[in-house]
C-alpha positions in Angstrom: 112.7 129.9 154.9 114.3 129.8 151.4 117.7 130.3 152.5 116.8 126.9 154.0 116.8 123.8 151.5 114.9 121.2 153.8 112.1 123.6 154.4 111.8 125.1 150.7 108.4 123.8 149.5 108.0 120.3 146.9 105.7 118.7 144.7 105.6 115.4 144.5 103.4 114.0 141.8 100.2 114.7 142.7 100.8 116.2 146.1 102.0 119.7 147.1 104.2 119.6 150.2 105.3 123.0 152.3 108.9 121.0 153.1 111.3 118.8 152.5 110.9 117.4 156.0 109.4 113.5 155.8 108.7 111.4 158.9 110.3 108.4 158.9 108.2 104.9 159.3 109.4 103.8 162.4 108.5 100.5 164.1 107.2 101.9 167.9 104.8 98.1 168.8 102.4 100.5 170.0 99.6 98.6 168.4 97.3 96.0 170.4 96.5 92.9 168.7 97.6 94.1 165.4 94.7 97.0 166.0 96.0 101.2 166.4 94.7 102.7 169.2 93.3 106.2 169.5 97.4 107.1 171.2 98.5 106.4 167.2 96.4 108.7 165.7 97.8 111.3 168.8 100.9 111.1 167.9 100.7 111.5 164.2 98.3 114.2 164.8 101.1 115.6 167.0 103.5 115.6 163.8 101.1 117.1 161.3 100.8 120.1 159.6 98.8 121.3 155.9 101.4 119.6 153.4 104.0 117.5 155.2 104.3 114.3 154.4 104.3 111.3 157.2 104.8 107.5 156.2 103.3 105.5 158.7 105.1 102.6 160.3 104.9 99.4 158.3 102.5 96.9 158.9 102.1 93.8 158.1 100.0 92.5 155.0 98.4 89.4 156.0 99.0 87.3 159.4 102.1 85.6 158.2 103.9 88.9 157.9 105.2 88.6 161.3 107.4 87.1 163.4 104.8 85.3 165.3 103.2 82.7 162.7 99.6 81.7 163.3 100.0 78.0 165.2 103.2 78.5 165.9 104.7 78.0 162.5 108.2 78.7 161.6 108.4 82.3 160.0 108.9 82.5 156.2 112.3 83.0 154.3 113.8 83.2 151.1 115.5 80.8 152.6 115.6 78.4 156.2 119.3 79.3 156.8 119.4 80.0 160.9 119.9 83.5 162.1 122.4 84.0 165.0 121.1 86.1 167.8 120.6 90.0 167.1 121.7 92.9 169.7 119.1 95.7 169.7 119.1 99.1 169.2 119.7 99.9 173.0 122.9 98.0 172.7 122.0 95.8 175.9 118.5 93.4 174.7 119.1 90.7 172.3 116.8 89.0 170.0 116.7 85.7 169.6 115.4 83.7 166.0 114.2 80.2 165.5 115.1 79.0 162.2 112.8 80.0 158.8 111.0 78.2 156.7 111.9 78.5 152.8 108.8 79.2 150.8 108.0 77.0 148.2 107.5 78.4 144.4 104.3 77.9 143.7 103.7 80.1 147.6 105.0 82.7 146.3 102.2 84.0 144.3 99.7 84.2 146.9 102.0 86.2 149.3 102.5 88.6 146.3 98.8 89.0 146.3 98.7 89.8 149.7 100.5 93.0 148.9 98.3 93.8 146.5 95.0 93.1 148.8 97.0 95.3 151.5 97.8 98.0 149.0 93.8 98.2 148.3 92.7 98.2 152.0 95.1 100.9 152.9 93.9 103.3 150.0 90.1 102.4 151.1 91.1 103.0 154.9 91.7 106.7 153.6 96.0 107.0 153.3 96.9 109.2 150.6 99.7 106.3 149.0 101.5 103.2 150.2 105.3 102.4 150.6 106.2 98.5 150.0 108.7 98.2 152.7 112.2 96.2 151.3 114.4 97.1 153.3 116.1 96.3 156.7 115.9 92.3 156.6 112.7 91.9 156.1 111.2 89.8 153.4 111.5 91.5 150.4 115.0 92.1 151.0 116.0 88.7 152.6 115.0 88.0 148.3 117.3 90.5 146.9 120.3 90.2 149.7 122.6 87.3 148.0 124.0 87.1 151.8 120.5 85.6 152.2 118.9 84.8 149.0 120.7 80.8 148.4 117.6 79.8 146.4 117.8 77.8 143.2 114.2 78.8 141.9 113.6 81.6 139.3 113.5 83.5 142.8 117.1 82.4 143.6 120.8 83.3 142.2 121.4 86.1 139.6 120.5 89.6 140.2 117.1 89.4 137.8 116.4 86.7 140.1 116.8 87.9 143.6 114.6 90.8 142.5 111.9 89.4 140.8 110.0 88.7 143.9 110.6 92.2 145.0 109.3 93.5 141.3 106.6 91.1 140.8 105.1 93.1 144.1 105.6 96.6 142.6 104.1 95.2 140.1 100.7 94.3 141.6 100.6 97.1 143.8 101.0 99.5 141.1 98.1 97.7 139.2 96.2 97.8 142.1 96.5 101.5 143.4 98.5 103.8 140.4 101.9 104.3 140.2 101.2 107.7 141.4 100.2 106.5 144.9 103.3 104.0 145.8 106.6 104.0 146.7 109.1 101.9 147.6 112.1 101.8 150.8 115.6 100.0 150.0 118.5 99.7 152.1 121.0 98.5 149.7 124.0 98.7 151.7 122.5 97.7 155.2 122.9 94.7 157.0 120.2 94.4 159.2 120.0 90.9 160.7 122.8 89.8 158.2 121.3 90.7 155.1 123.6 92.5 152.9 124.6 92.2 149.8 128.1 91.3 148.2 127.5 94.4 145.6 125.1 97.0 147.2 125.4 99.2 144.1 124.9 97.4 141.5 121.5 96.1 143.2 120.1 99.3 144.2 121.0 100.6 140.7 119.4 97.3 139.5 116.0 98.2 141.2 116.0 101.5 140.0 116.4 100.8 136.3 113.5 98.8 136.7 111.3 101.3 139.0 112.0 103.7 136.8 109.7 101.5 134.2 107.0 101.3 136.8 106.3 105.0 137.3 106.0 105.2 140.7 106.1 108.1 143.2 109.1 108.0 145.0 111.9 105.9 146.3 113.1 106.0 150.1 116.7 104.9 150.4 118.8 104.4 153.0 122.1 105.8 153.2 125.0 103.8 153.3 126.3 105.1 156.6 124.0 103.6 158.4 124.2 100.1 158.0 123.0 98.8 161.6 121.0 99.4 163.7 121.6 103.1 165.4 125.3 103.4 163.6 126.6 106.1 161.9 130.1 105.3 160.1 131.9 106.9 157.4 132.2 104.4 154.1 133.2 105.6 150.6 130.4 104.6 149.2 126.5 106.8 148.7 123.4 107.1 147.2 124.4 109.6 144.7 124.0 106.7 142.3 120.8 105.6 142.9 120.2 109.3 143.3 120.5 110.3 139.8 119.1 107.0 137.8 115.8 107.2 140.2 113.6 109.6 137.8 111.1 110.5 140.5 111.2 111.8 143.7 114.2 110.4 145.9 114.1 110.6 149.5 117.2 109.6 152.0 117.2 108.5 155.1 120.2 107.4 157.7 120.5 109.5 160.7 120.4 113.3 159.4 120.8 116.0 161.6 119.6 119.2 160.8 122.6 120.5 158.6 123.4 117.3 157.0 119.9 117.1 156.2 120.4 120.6 154.1 123.0 119.1 152.2 121.9 115.7 151.6 121.8 114.8 147.9 118.0 114.4 148.1 114.5 115.7 146.9 113.0 115.2 150.1 115.3 114.1 153.5 112.9 111.2 156.7 114.1 111.6 159.9 113.2 109.1 162.3 114.4 109.2 165.6 114.6 113.4 165.7 111.0 113.8 164.6 109.8 111.1 167.1 111.6 113.0 170.1 110.6 116.3 168.5 107.0 116.7 167.2 107.2 119.4 165.3 110.5 119.5 163.6 110.3 121.2 161.2 109.3 124.3 163.5 112.4 123.5 164.9 114.8 123.1 162.0 113.6 126.8 161.2 114.4 128.4 164.0 117.4 126.3 164.3 115.9 125.7 168.1 117.4 123.1 170.5 116.3 119.8 169.7 114.8 117.3 172.3 117.1 114.6 173.0 115.3 111.0 172.7 115.1 107.9 174.3 116.6 104.9 172.8 115.1 102.2 176.2 111.1 103.6 175.2 111.5 103.0 171.1 110.3 99.0 170.8 108.2 99.2 174.7 104.3 99.3 174.1 103.2 101.9 176.5 101.2 103.9 174.2 102.4 107.4 176.2 106.0 107.0 177.5 108.4 107.6 174.1 105.3 107.8 172.2 103.3 110.7 173.1 104.8 112.5 175.6 107.8 114.5 174.1 107.6 118.2 174.7 106.8 120.9 172.0 108.5 124.7 171.8 106.9 126.9 174.0 104.5 128.5 172.3 106.0 132.3 172.6 108.7 131.1 170.5 
């Protein structure tokens, strides 16, 4: 196992990890009425073992932290610019979006406090820590990216102002649960739902330098080659500057396979689709065993079994 970097142990602050293969958070649409059910327990139990880091799928911090708003209100954002229809990861289905509502400056402290309360609730529910989702076109990403954020108040314009919302959230979450229980997820190079930035490296480094001051446990960042859903491509950019600048544990993600993960410039490597299709992924990496193929058609369906808990395991005699 020592000859396979992904399978070597790693100490992440208070947590002793048995290997460096991490389950990435995956939007799975399997909670009914926003409440996880028993099939979610089975899904995660299939993929766990002692010392393994699993990052659960994201949960909204409040009833406004989703596309469908209470009483049919518009979704909140850093902007009120409309979003054009977007093709899903399956390459077929198309998501259409109603125009968002730009948050008023005086509303923002309440949203920030929602993150504080959600972090407290997560720890009280038994989670070991929380990851603040600042990637992939979600609300925080809409604030930090200059191709979305067109505000003229203290949360818009300069990179300092655009990152203010994200860093104020980190501040209150760290204050609530402790820096050693906090991680962040960022995708400076990504352009999910048109949330790109004109200078992603400068944006990533600015965020990293301030995250260092909080002393958080880890930074989870998406590789530049995966800028849109399901796409892998070669770019001249990379995570090296951010990896070198961050003082905590650095987790990389971006459609890696076994060989690429072993060569990744990161402490830990997060796998989403491969871990979904292969519940005992680290064991398969250890044996260099064949991998199940994932079925993209079932990524975002609501079925509690198909594409969620019915992927096959390795034979017991291997």
